[in-house]
C-alpha positions, 0 to 999 in steps of 0.5 A: 500500500505504501508503494502505491501511495509513494508512486501516486505522490511522485506522479502528482509532484512531478506533474505539477509544473513546478520549476526550480528557480535558476539562481543565475537569473535572479537579480539580473538587473542594474539600478541606474538611479535611486531617489528616496523620501521619508525615513533616512535610516530605512532608505539608507539600509534599503539602498545599500542592500539593493545596490549590493544585490544587483548585477552591474553588467546587466542590460536591464536598467532600472530607476527606483523611487523609494518612499518610506514611513516609520510608525511607532505606537504603544503596544502594551501598558502595565497596571501602573499605566507605564509603557511596556511594549512598543510596536514599530511599523515600516511601510515602503512604496517603491516605484520601479521604472524599466528604462529599456522596456519603458514600463513601470510598477509599484511595490508596496510592502509593510513590516511590523515588529515590537520590542519590550521597554527596558529601564534604560533609555539607551537600551530602548534606542538600541532595541528600536534601532535593531528592530528597524534594521531587521525590518528594513532588511526583510523589506529589501528582500521582498523588494528584490523578490518583487522586482524579479517577479516584475521583470520575469512577467514583463519578459514573458509578456514581451515574448508573447507579443512577438509570437 
């Protein structure tokens, strides 16, 4: 019985059309210009990671406009009405313009995180700083993924028009 189930499972999995991503084709673009508005720390982290993960020899050139907003709100209070936990939300809107293909796309990503309040203010600042860095890196990974998806979709659309 288990042999039949594994055979059926194997047939279903191999026939599903799943295709592994070719890692050599990811991030096959270069960024010619990045403009940014909003939170400077978040934009700095995103810009550096985007630039370091692009292929400067690529034919595909992109212009990016990044707009980021950080929101810090109180998550919890204790019985004495003292703040015990903060929630930080980072929202980023990226406008991607393909220079060669004369096409554009908007990417909107939001990440949330929280941290516990400590008695020392310096510790609280470090916790917030580390959380913002972590959220910015997560957002950058999602932006890279979305750009790759956008370029793949654009490439498929252009190939369909040719045929």
